N, C-alpha and C positions, 0 to 999 in steps of 0.2 A: 498588544501584550505589554508594552511599556506602561500604559496607564493602569492596567490591572496590577502590575507589580508595585507601582508607586502607591496605589490605593490600599494595598494590603501590608505595607511595611509598618514597623513599629514607630516610625518618625512622627513627631507631634504635628498636628494640623492647625493652621491659623483659623480663628473663628472670631467673627465680629461680635461686639458686645450688643446684645439685643436691646439693652436699656438705652443706648445712644440714640439721639434724635437729631438727624442732620439738619433739619429745618429750624432748630432752636437757636442756631448761631453758636452753640457750644463747640469747644475744640473737639476735633475728631478723637474718638475713643481709642485707647491702646488696644491692639489686637491681643486676644488671649489665646492660649494654646490648650488643647485637650489631647491627651494620649489615647490612642485606640488600644483597648485592653484585649490582648490575645486575639489577633485577627484570625479569620478562618483558616488561612494557609500559613500561619505562623509556625516556625519551628518549635515554639514553646509547647505546641499541642502534641508534638511527635511522641514524647515519652508516654503520655497517657494513652494515646492510640495504640502504641506498641504493646503497652502493658495489657490493654483489653484484648488485643489480638493474641498475645501469648497465653492469656488466661483462657480464651476461647479454645485455642488449640489444645491446651492441657486438659480442659474439661471434656472435649470430644474424645481425646485419647483415653481418659478415665472411663467414659461411658461405653466405649466400643466393646470391651470384653464382657460388660454386663449385657449389652444388647445382643451380643452373639449367642447368649444362652436363652434368649426368649423365643417366642413363637412367631410365625409370619404375621399373625394377627395381633401385633403389638404396636402401639403408637407412643411417641414421645415428643413433646414440645417444650423447649426451654427458651425463655425470653428474658431480656434485661433492658429496662428503660426503652421499650418499644422496638428493640431489634431482636431478631431471632438468632440465638446461638446454635441451637440444634433442633432439627425437625426430622423425625423419622415417621413416615406414614401419618403426618399431622392432620391430613384431611380424610383419613379412612374412618368410616363409621364403625364403632365398636360398642360392645355392651359396657356400660359404665359402672355397674353395681351402685354402691352408695355415693359415688361422686355425682350422681344425678341430683343429689340434695343441694349441690352448689347452684344448680340452675333454678331449683325451687326457691332457694333463699334469695337469689337475684330478683326473681319475679315478685316475691312477697315484699321485699324491702322497697322495690320500685313502686309497687302499687299502694302499699299501706304506710311506708316510712318506718324507720326504726322505732318511733314513738307511738305508732298506731296500736290500737287496742280493739278488741271486740267485747261485748257486754252480755253477760248472762242475767236475765231479768226474772223477777218474781212478780207476777201480775194476777189480778183478779177482776171479775166483772164489776165489782164495786170495792172501794177502799175499805179498810177496817173501820168499824164503828164501835167505839168504846173497847177497843182491843180485840174485837171479834170480826173475823172474815166470814160472812154468812154466805158460804158457797165454796167453790173450789179455788185452790191456789195453783196457778200454772207456773212452771219453771221453763222459760223459753231459752233454749241453747243457741249459741251463735258461733260455735266452732272454737271454743277455748281449748287448746290441746293439752294444757297442763293442770286442769282441775284434779285435785287429789286430796286425800285425807292423811293425817299423820300416821295412821296405822299402816297405810300402803307404803309411805316413804320410809318407814323404819325397816323395811325388809330389803332395801337396796344396799349395795356395797358402798355407794357414795350418797348417803342420805342428805348431804348438803346441796344436791342438785336443785335448781330452781323449780318451784311448783307454786300453783295458785290454790291456797287453802280453801276448799269448798265450805268449810265451817264458817268462813267469813260471811257467806250468804245467809246462813242461819242466824248469825249475829246481827246482820243488817235487818232481817225480818223482825227479830226481837226488838231491835232498836227503834223500829217503826211502831212499837208498842202493841204488837200483835201478841195476844195471849191464847187465843183459841181460833181454830180453823174448823168451821162447821161444814166440812166437805172433804174432798179428796186432794191429795197432792199429785198433780198431773204434770208429767214431763213432756215438753213439746220440742221435738227434734226436726220440725218441718223445714228448717232453713237448709238442710241437706237431704239428699236421698237416703234411703235406708239400706243401701248396698254395703254390707259389712266388710266383705273381702272381694277383691277382683277375681272373677272366675278364671283368669289366666294365671293367677299365682299358683305355684306348686303347693299342694296341701301340707307339705312339711313345714311351710312357713307358719301355718295356723297351729298345727300340733305342737310346734316348738315355741309358740308364743313370740315369734319374730315380729308380729304386728297384732294389735288389738282389733276388736270389732269396731268399725268406724261409725261415727254418728256426730250430729251437731251438738249433742249434749252427752258428754262422756265424763265420768269420774273414775279415777283409778284405772285409766286405760280400758275401761269397760270390762274389768275382771270381777268375778264373784268372790264371795267370802268376806266382804268388808261392809256390806250395807247395813247389817244389824248392829255392828260394833265398829264404826268407822275409825276410831282412834286406837284400835287394838290390831297388832300384826296378825296376818293370816297367811300361812304357808300353803294352804290348799286352795289354789286359785285356778280358775279356768274361764275362758271367754263366756260372756253372758250377753244379755240384751242391754246395751248401754243406757238407753233412756229409762227403762224400767228400774235399773240399778240406781240411776241418779235420783229418781223419785223416792225410792226406798231409803237411800242414804240420807237425803235431806230430811225425810220424816224422822229418822233416828236422831239426827243432829238437832232438830227442833224440839223433840220431846226431851232430849237431854238438857235443853235450856228452859224447860218448863212451859213450852208452847204445846198445847194439846191439839191433836188431830183426830177428829171423829171418824173420818172416812178412811179410804185405803190409798195405796200408792199405785199409780197406773200411768198410762200414756194417753196423749190426745193433742189437740190443737187449741191454742188459746183463742178466745173470741175476739173479734175485731173491736177496737176501741177500748180494750181492757185498761184498767188503771195500774200503773206501776207501784208496787208496794215497796220493793227494795231491788237492788242490783249489785252485781259484782263485776268489775272490769277485769279483763285478762291482764297478764303481765305484758309489758311492751313487746312489740314484734321482734325487736333485736334480741330480747331475752329468750323468746320462743325459738328463734333461729339459732341462738347459741346452744340451747339445750339439744336441738335437733342435730347440729353439726358435731358437737363434742361427744355426745353419747351415740351418735348415729341412730337416733330414735326414729324408727320407721313409722310408728303411729303418729307422732307429731308431724312428720313430713306429709303424710296422707291427709291429715286434718287440715293442715295449712294449705294444701293444694285445693281441696274442696272449698276452703274458705276464700280462696282467690275468686272462684266463681260467684260465691255468695256476695263478696265485696263488690262485684260488678253487677249486682242486681239479679243474678240468676239463682236457680236452685243449685246448691253445692253438689256437683257431681265430679267424679274423677275426670271424665272426658272434657267437661267445660273448664276445669282447672288446668288440665294439660294444654288445652288450646290457648288459655291465657298465658301460660309459660312461653309457648312458642311465639305468640304475638309480641310479648314483651321483648324477647331476645331479638326478634327481627327489628322491632322499633328502635332498639338500642344500637342497631347496626352490627350485631355480632354474627359470626359466620355460621348460620344454621343449616347449610346445605348438608343433606344426608342424616341430619339428626331426627330422632323420633322420641317424643315424650309420651309414655304410656302410663306413668304414675309419678308420684312425687318423691318416692324413696329410693328407686332403683331396683326394687325387688323384681319387677316384671322383666322377663327375659327378652322382650321386644324393644326395650329402650335402646336408643342408639345416640351416641355423642361422638364428636371428634376431639382429639387432644387440642387442636387449635381452638375449638369452641370453648372448652373448659378454661384454657389459658386466657382467652379473650374476656370471658365472664369474670375471671379473677382480676384481670387488669382493669376492667371497668370499675371494680370496687377499689382496688389499690392495696398496696401492702400496709398502708397506715389506716385502713378503714376499720369500721366496727366488725365487718364480716371477717377480716383477717384476724382480728383479736378473738373472734368466736371459734376459730379453728383449733383442733387438738394440737398440742405442742409435743414434739418428739421427746420421749423420756420423762414427760412431766404431767400431761393432762389428757383426759378423754381417751379415745381409742388408740392414741399413740403413747400413752403413759408408760407402757412396758416395752416400747420399741426404740431402737437406736440409743439405748442407754450406754453411757461410757464411750460414745463415739463423738466425732466432730460435729455430728448433726444434733446432738442433744441440746435442746433449748433453741436451736437455730432453724428447725423446720416446723412450719405451721401448715398443716395440710389435712384434707379430708381423705379418709381411707375408704376403700371399697373392696368387699370380698364376697364372692359367690363361689359356687363349686368350680367354675371355670373362668373366674375373673379375679384379678388382683389389681388394685388401682391406688394411686396416690396423686393428689393434685393440690397445689397450694403455693406457698411462698417459702423461699430459702434466704436466710440472712447469711451471705457468703463471707469468706475470710477476707475478701477485699473490701467489705463493708457495703457492697452493692446488693440490693434485693432482687432476687430472681423469681420469676413466675414460671411454674412448670406443671405439666400434666403427664402422667405415665400410666398406661393401662395395658395389661397383659390379658388377652383372651386366649383360652385354651388350657388344657390340663398341664400343669407344670408344678412339680412337687416343691421347688425352691422359689416359687413366685414371690412370696412374702420377703424372703431374703434379698432377692434382686431389687425389689422396691426400696428396701432399706439401704441397699448399696447405692442406689441412685441418689437418695437423700444425702448420704455421706459425701458423695462426689460433688453435689451442688453446694453443700456447706463449705467445702474446701476450695471452691472456685476462687482463683486469684492467689491462693497460698503459694508463696515462694517466688512470686513475680514482684521484683523490686523496681520502683520507679527510679531510684537512685542509680541502679545498675544500667538502666536504659537511657538516662539523661546524657546530653552532650557533656564532654569533659574539656576543661581548658588545656591549652598546650598541645 
């Protein structure tokens, strides 16, 4: 005990000068002293530890009446710098709604990196000869989720959202000095399967346009009404055949640029060994992920999920993409027990996550990560722009929302009053009229963590 006490005091310790050489005949070096800075058991640490303890107690007290109003199928996990402050049913599998997109984002960024891209290619059996493609032009899709035209974007409430201008592919074809296509424009979507919607999704998702018809080559989320005049807004939209619409849209864009097409717009598979005429890279994956998280874009989530499988060399299917998500989470050492990945968006009612898994996935990225920056901000952006305004949480909560008929969820990061970043996941399953309000109250409580706890009040006083 004595040796431990001596080793952990604040007293300076003697230390030999490593530069001294006793064999050189030089005079022995003077001993130098080095102070141990705040030893593990130093009383100097006590104020900080007490402050953290008091803040934890105050937060749990603030959360208690909120949790008392929730359902038995509610989970909450709150962590700070690796320690758990609160955990209620943290390992209980629950329906995640759109917080499932956090797991999709984790897998996509891990597999492809933030700078990763996919490429839509225009190919033909032979390259252009004197400006003429003597045959068909194939457009090969690779799962770019944000291909769109200006007419489509103009109908959105937030037209400044990121998108990949499909017209740039037409520009690239013209820049390749193509003036005539003596054949058809054929859309190739063979890198994905042709399953437009999961059969397990409630039909109301489709009729309400909660998600577009999925494919490897989609423009304007696969909706009709824009292919003939891509740069003009169209309010009368409904789901169509995405590849067919992509072919029609490109034909319109080419003809508007003076490139004549003698054939029709149709679908098919490009021949082996075809020559690349032009190409269009997607936006970087971190931008695609940002759009998915901030707008809670179900279509982007599902295209990225299928793209995970295609990136791994398989045909892009939901099942293969879901398996890739689970494999990634396990490889990263995240707690996947009880979790089920059925889709990429969280629309499927058979998805299951735990609050501990979501918190661990968020912690894996970190509060200073690109993913954290991509999240909606309370009172400011994305799906949180109208929530928690005028509260302590405004601008301090960055989180993914999740809402279905019997699910209300919020998971992300909180910048607390103490300056500490908290990681949290809160999910309510079950019918509860005030579920959204309770989620916002949790956000406010987290933002106020540490408020009123003064280190000066807890520090030792002289005399």
